[in-house]
C-alpha positions in Angstrom: 14.7 -31.9 -28.3 15.7 -28.3 -27.1 15.8 -25.8 -29.3 18.3 -22.9 -30.6 15.4 -20.0 -30.5 12.9 -20.8 -29.4 11.7 -21.0 -26.1 7.7 -20.9 -24.3 6.7 -17.2 -26.0 8.4 -17.2 -29.4 11.6 -16.3 -30.0 13.0 -13.4 -27.0 16.4 -12.4 -25.9 18.4 -9.0 -25.8 18.1 -6.6 -28.8 21.4 -6.5 -30.6 23.2 -10.0 -29.3 21.7 -13.1 -30.3 18.6 -14.5 -31.3 17.6 -11.0 -31.0 19.4 -9.7 -34.2 18.8 -8.0 -37.3 20.4 -11.1 -39.2 18.8 -14.1 -37.5 15.4 -11.8 -37.5 15.5 -11.6 -41.5 16.3 -15.3 -41.6 12.7 -15.9 -38.9 11.1 -13.7 -41.9 12.6 -15.7 -44.3 12.0 -19.5 -43.0 8.5 -18.7 -41.5 7.1 -17.1 -44.6 8.8 -20.3 -46.5 6.5 -22.2 -44.0 3.5 -20.8 -44.4 3.7 -20.3 -48.5 0.7 -22.8 -49.2 -1.3 -22.8 -52.5 -0.9 -20.4 -55.5 -2.5 -17.3 -53.8 -0.7 -14.4 -53.2 0.5 -14.6 -49.6 0.1 -12.3 -46.9 1.5 -11.4 -43.6 0.5 -9.0 -41.0 3.2 -7.5 -38.7 2.7 -5.7 -35.0 5.1 -4.6 -32.1 4.9 -2.8 -28.9 6.9 0.5 -28.3 10.3 -0.5 -27.7 12.7 1.2 -29.3 14.7 -2.1 -31.1 10.8 -3.2 -32.8 12.0 -0.7 -35.5 15.1 -2.8 -36.4 13.6 -6.2 -35.7 10.4 -5.0 -37.8 12.5 -4.3 -40.9 14.7 -7.0 -40.6 11.4 -9.2 -40.8 9.7 -7.6 -43.4 12.9 -8.0 -46.0 12.8 -11.6 -44.8 9.0 -12.1 -45.1 8.6 -10.2 -48.6 12.1 -11.8 -49.8 9.9 -15.6 -48.7 7.0 -14.1 -51.8 5.1 -12.7 -49.0 3.5 -9.2 -49.0 3.6 -7.5 -45.2 0.8 -5.3 -44.0 2.8 -3.3 -40.6 0.2 -2.4 -38.2 2.9 -0.2 -36.0 1.8 -0.9 -32.3 -0.9 -2.4 -30.7 -1.1 -5.2 -28.8 -0.8 -8.9 -29.0 -4.3 -9.9 -29.4 -5.6 -7.3 -31.4 -2.3 -9.2 -34.4 -4.1 -12.2 -33.1 -7.2 -10.7 -34.4 -6.1 -9.3 -37.5 -4.1 -12.3 -38.4 -8.0 -13.6 -38.8 -9.9 -11.1 -39.9 -7.2 -9.8 -42.6 -7.4 -13.7 -44.0 -3.3 -13.4 -42.9 -1.3 -16.3 -43.5 1.2 -15.3 -40.8 0.9 -13.2 -38.0 3.6 -11.5 -36.3 4.2 -9.7 -32.5 7.3 -7.8 -32.2 7.9 -8.0 -28.8 9.4 -8.8 -25.4 6.3 -8.7 -23.0 7.3 -7.8 -18.9 10.9 -7.4 -20.4 12.2 -4.3 -19.8 13.7 -2.2 -23.1 16.5 -3.5 -23.9 15.4 -7.1 -24.9 12.6 -7.7 -27.8 11.0 -10.9 -28.9 9.0 -12.9 -32.0 5.9 -14.3 -31.6 4.5 -16.4 -34.3 0.7 -16.7 -35.0 -1.0 -19.2 -37.7 -3.9 -18.3 -40.3 -6.1 -19.4 -37.3 -4.3 -16.5 -35.0 -3.3 -19.3 -32.7 0.4 -19.4 -31.3 2.2 -21.6 -33.1 3.2 -25.8 -32.3 6.4 -26.7 -31.5 6.4 -29.0 -34.2 6.2 -25.6 -36.5 8.5 -24.3 -34.7 10.7 -26.7 -35.0 10.4 -26.7 -38.4 11.4 -22.5 -38.7 14.6 -23.2 -37.0 15.6 -25.9 -39.6 15.2 -23.3 -42.0 16.7 -20.6 -40.4 19.9 -22.8 -39.2 19.5 -24.5 -42.8 19.6 -22.9 -47.0 16.8 -21.4 -46.4 17.7 -18.9 -49.4 17.2 -22.0 -52.2 13.3 -21.6 -51.1 13.0 -17.7 -51.9 10.6 -16.1 -54.4 11.6 -15.2 -57.3 12.3 -11.5 -58.6 8.8 -10.9 -59.8 7.4 -13.0 -57.1 9.2 -10.7 -54.1 6.5 -9.1 -51.7 5.4 -5.8 -51.3 5.0 -4.3 -48.1 2.2 -1.7 -46.6 1.5 0.2 -43.8 -2.2 0.2 -42.6 -4.2 2.7 -40.9 -6.7 2.2 -38.5 -6.0 -0.8 -37.0 -6.2 0.7 -33.4 -10.3 1.4 -33.7 -11.2 -2.2 -35.4 -9.3 -3.2 -32.0 -11.0 -0.8 -29.6 -14.6 -1.8 -31.3 -13.6 -6.1 -30.8 -13.1 -5.2 -27.6 -16.2 -3.4 -26.5 -18.0 -6.2 -28.5 -17.0 -8.4 -25.9 -19.3 -6.7 -23.2 -23.1 -6.4 -23.9 -24.5 -4.0 -26.0 -26.1 -2.4 -23.1 -23.9 -2.7 -20.7 -21.9 1.0 -19.8 -19.4 1.4 -17.9 -20.9 4.8 -16.4 -20.2 5.7 -12.9 -16.5 4.1 -13.0 -13.4 5.4 -12.3 -10.6 3.4 -13.5 -6.7 3.9 -13.3 -5.2 2.2 -16.7 -1.3 1.5 -16.9 -0.8 1.2 -20.3 2.9 0.4 -19.3 4.5 2.5 -22.2 3.3 -0.2 -24.3 2.1 -1.6 -26.8 -1.8 -0.6 -26.1 -1.3 2.8 -23.9 -3.6 4.2 -26.7 -6.3 1.8 -27.1 -7.0 0.5 -23.8 -7.9 4.4 -22.2 -10.1 4.6 -25.4 -12.2 1.7 -25.8 -12.5 2.5 -21.4 -13.6 6.0 -22.1 -16.0 5.1 -25.6 -18.0 2.4 -22.8 -18.6 5.3 -20.2 -16.2 4.8 -17.7 -14.0 8.1 -16.6 -10.7 7.1 -17.1 -7.4 8.1 -15.5 -4.1 6.7 -17.9 -1.0 6.4 -16.9 2.3 4.7 -18.8 0.7 6.5 -21.5 3.4 8.2 -22.8 6.4 5.7 -24.4 9.4 7.3 -25.6 11.0 3.4 -27.1 12.8 3.6 -23.4 10.4 3.2 -20.6 8.3 0.3 -21.3 7.2 -1.9 -18.3 9.9 0.5 -16.3 8.3 1.8 -13.1 5.0 0.9 -13.9 2.8 -1.8 -16.2 1.8 -5.5 -14.0 5.0 -6.3 -12.8 5.4 -3.2 -10.9 2.0 -1.7 -9.4 3.1 0.5 -6.3 2.2 3.8 -8.5 -1.2 2.1 -10.1 -2.0 1.5 -5.9 -0.6 4.9 -4.8 -3.4 6.4 -7.6 -6.5 4.3 -7.1 -5.8 5.2 -3.4 -5.2 9.0 -4.1 -8.0 9.3 -6.6 -10.8 7.2 -5.0 -10.9 5.2 -8.2 -13.3 2.1 -8.1 -10.5 0.0 -9.9 -7.0 0.1 -11.2 -6.2 -2.1 -14.5 -2.2 -2.9 -15.0 -1.6 -4.4 -18.6 2.1 -5.3 -19.6 3.6 -4.4 -22.4 1.8 -6.2 -25.1 -1.1 -6.5 -22.8 -1.9 -10.0 -23.5 -2.1 -9.9 -19.5 -3.0 -7.8 -16.8 -3.2 -7.7 -13.1 -6.0 -5.8 -11.2 -5.9 -3.2 -8.2 -9.4 -3.0 -6.1 -10.3 0.1 -4.6 -8.4 -0.2 -1.5 -5.1 -0.4 -4.0 -5.0 -4.5 -3.3 -3.7 -6.5 -6.1 -5.8 -9.1 -7.9 -3.5 -11.5 -9.6 -4.6 -13.5 -12.3 -6.0 -16.8 -10.5 -8.6 -14.3 -8.5 -9.4 -13.2 -12.0 -10.2 -16.8 -13.8 -12.7 -17.4 -10.5 -14.4 -14.2 -11.2 -14.7 -15.1 -14.7 -15.7 -18.7 -14.3 -18.0 -17.8 -11.6 -19.6 -15.7 -13.0 -19.8 -17.4 -16.3 -21.2 -21.2 -14.8 -23.7 -18.9 -13.3 -25.1 -17.1 -16.8 -24.7 -20.7 -17.9 -21.7 -20.1 -20.2 -18.9 -21.8 -18.7 -17.9 -24.8 -20.6 -15.5 -27.5 -19.9 -17.2 -28.1 -16.4 -14.1 -25.8 -14.9 -10.7 -23.8 -16.1 -7.4 -24.6 -17.5 -4.4 -23.0 -15.6 -0.9 -23.8 -15.5 1.3 -25.6 -12.9 1.9 -22.3 -11.2 -1.2 -21.5 -10.4 -2.5 -21.5 -6.4 -3.4 -24.6 -5.0 -6.4 -22.2 -3.5 -7.6 -21.7 -6.2 -7.9 -25.4 -6.7 -9.2 -25.9 -3.7 -12.7 -23.3 -4.5 -13.0 -24.2 -7.7 -13.8 -28.0 -6.5 -15.8 -26.2 -4.1 -18.4 -25.3 -6.8 -17.9 -28.0 -8.2 -15.6 -27.3 -11.1 -12.5 -28.7 -12.4 -9.0 -27.2 -12.5 -6.9 -28.9 -15.9 -2.9 -27.9 -15.1 -0.6 -27.3 -17.5 3.1 -26.3 -18.1 3.5 -22.5 -17.8 3.2 -20.9 -21.1 -0.3 -19.7 -22.4 0.5 -21.3 -26.0 0.2 -24.5 -23.8 -2.8 -23.3 -21.7 -4.5 -22.8 -25.3 -3.6 -25.6 -26.2 -5.3 -27.7 -23.4 -8.2 -25.5 -23.8 -8.9 -26.6 -27.5 -8.6 -29.9 -26.9 -10.8 -30.8 -23.6 -13.3 -27.9 -25.0 -13.2 -24.9 -22.3 -13.5 -21.9 -22.5 -11.7 -20.0 -19.4 -8.0 -20.7 -18.7 -5.0 -18.6 -18.0 -1.8 -18.3 -16.0 -1.8 -16.5 -12.4 0.8 -13.8 -13.9 -2.4 -12.0 -15.5 -2.3 -14.1 -19.0 -6.2 -15.2 -19.3 -7.6 -16.5 -22.2 -11.1 -16.3 -22.8 -12.0 -18.6 -26.3 -14.8 -16.7 -26.7 -13.6 -13.9 -28.0 -10.1 -14.7 -28.2 -7.1 -17.1 -29.2 -4.8 -16.0 -27.2 -4.3 -13.5 -24.0 -6.0 -10.5 -23.8 -5.5 -8.0 -21.0 -8.1 -5.4 -21.2 -10.6 -8.1 -22.5 -10.2 -9.6 -19.6 -10.4 -6.8 -17.3 -13.4 -5.6 -19.3 -15.0 -9.4 -18.1 -14.0 -8.2 -14.7 -16.0 -5.0 -14.9 -19.2 -6.1 -16.9 -19.6 -8.7 -13.3 -18.4 -5.9 -11.1 -21.6 -3.9 -13.0 -24.3 -6.1 -12.9 -23.8 -7.2 -8.6 -23.4 -3.4 -8.0 -20.8 -5.0 -5.4 -17.7 -3.2 -4.9 -14.0 -4.6 -6.5 -13.4 -5.9 -3.5 -15.4 -8.1 -2.6 -16.5 -9.6 -6.4 -13.0 -10.1 -6.6 -11.8 -12.2 -3.1 -13.6 -15.7 -4.5 -10.9 -17.4 -2.8 -7.8 -17.5 0.4 -4.2 -17.7 -1.6 -2.3 -20.5 0.7 1.1 -19.2 1.3 3.7 -19.4 -2.4 6.9 -18.6 -2.2 8.6 -18.0 -5.6 12.4 -17.5 -6.1 14.4 -17.3 -9.1 18.7 -18.5 -8.9 20.7 -16.8 -12.5 23.1 -19.3 -14.1 25.2 -18.7 -16.4 25.8 -21.9 -18.4 25.0 -26.1 -17.8 21.7 -27.6 -16.5 21.3 -27.1 -13.1 18.5 -29.0 -13.1 20.5 -32.6 -13.8 22.8 -32.1 -11.0 22.7 -35.3 -8.8 22.7 -33.0 -5.6 19.9 -30.9 -7.1 17.9 -33.5 -7.8 18.2 -34.9 -4.2 17.5 -31.8 -2.7 14.3 -31.3 -4.8 13.3 -34.9 -3.9 13.7 -33.9 -0.1 11.9 -31.0 -0.4 8.2 -33.0 -1.3 8.3 -35.5 0.9 8.2 -32.3 3.3 5.6 -30.9 2.0 3.9 -34.0 1.5 0.5 -33.6 0.5 -0.6 -30.7 2.0 1.3 -28.7 -0.5 2.9 -28.4 -4.5 6.7 -28.0 -5.2 7.7 -27.2 -9.2 11.0 -25.9 -10.3 11.7 -24.9 -13.8 13.7 -23.6 -16.3 12.6 -19.8 -17.3 11.7 -20.5 -21.1 12.8 -17.0 -21.6 15.9 -16.0 -19.4 18.7 -17.7 -18.1 16.9 -18.6 -14.4 16.0 -21.6 -12.7 12.8 -21.1 -10.7 11.6 -22.9 -7.6 8.1 -22.5 -6.5 6.5 -23.7 -3.6 2.8 -23.5 -1.7 1.3 -24.9 1.3 -0.5 -24.3 4.2 2.1 -23.8 6.5 4.1 -20.9 5.7 7.1 -21.7 7.6 7.9 -24.7 6.0 7.7 -23.7 2.6 10.1 -20.8 2.7 12.6 -23.4 4.5 11.8 -25.8 0.9 12.5 -22.7 -1.3 15.9 -21.2 0.5 17.3 -24.5 0.6 16.9 -25.7 -2.5 17.5 -22.4 -3.7 21.1 -22.7 -1.8 21.5 -26.2 -3.6 20.7 -24.9 -7.3 23.1 -21.3 -6.3 26.1 -23.6 -5.2 25.7 -25.4 -8.7 25.0 -23.0 -11.3 27.9 -20.9 -9.8 
């Protein structure tokens, strides 16, 4: 069943355009509040957001919806997505909400929902919410005396900083490590530099002056040029780039070279295996993770379980099969010993713990494998289902045949944007490029 509002990571779109309008946000609050009212206790919801301007509009609309459903609302202000997941559990809320479009520009916004256990909602529950949004949710609203109250909560950032610090051994110090921390002008603009500094690091913070319009602009995990320049210029030991809601991280070594989520997962799983902490016999990643990671893990006697794209699906597989390390190449890293969702700061701290324990530079610690050539091309479309076209299907089958057993081809529709994502990888870089370009050309002709 195709869904009208929810994609791979909640609801997302351009602010003040469907589905990211105040009206729909209010209805989502009403519907979600109705679905999660269980029992006769006083129900509560926590709402966090990143720093984009439209967050004010979406937050107020959600507050109206949840209070109309009879839920008390606790507004957290700008905090990372993993902080919302953590506080949903620690504050015994019935539901948690993060208002963010992650790595997208300020024009977009989104709504991510968490259940009382701090995990993202299943497809089934999201479908129930959608039905209520488009149905008669008003008939389920609270009586006047049962309308909820809204309260702003102080000290939330301090709670998250302490939580992040406690993921490291008590005796570990980052003293002597110089860190450039790019906060993407987003949700972690205060907590990330504070946590790193309190752990003993020398911190050079950038992307820490949000103005509502500059989130992810020329900064963060999707644009590391300034981070790399500063790591080189300031002779830093490591650079850390978060995204707008800080649930993903990209690391830069002392030579200003990128370390992506695949390498980060390899570092952590290797170290946790050596300290008998790794569970599940390997890690969980998506179909987009590099074949080089799979080969490396196999050489270590570990498995790579693959899921569809979306850290929610990674987490579901981790929970079902007992893994405690998982994530995505893009930098979502889920460490279920600590968190229920991706946490960029916590993942970075775990890498820094390995660096401290080894006494070796980041470049040596974080180059676990040589990635095979991987090409990703996005093709924008305006309407229809290009992947259902007969000519496109034939081109995809031809590409798979050409790559054979030495490569992989993944074609998918983006869950957050009107894009067809075409990814191929293999040992022959020239062949990989040809396959991607040929398929992209066919899709472009159909989508035009």
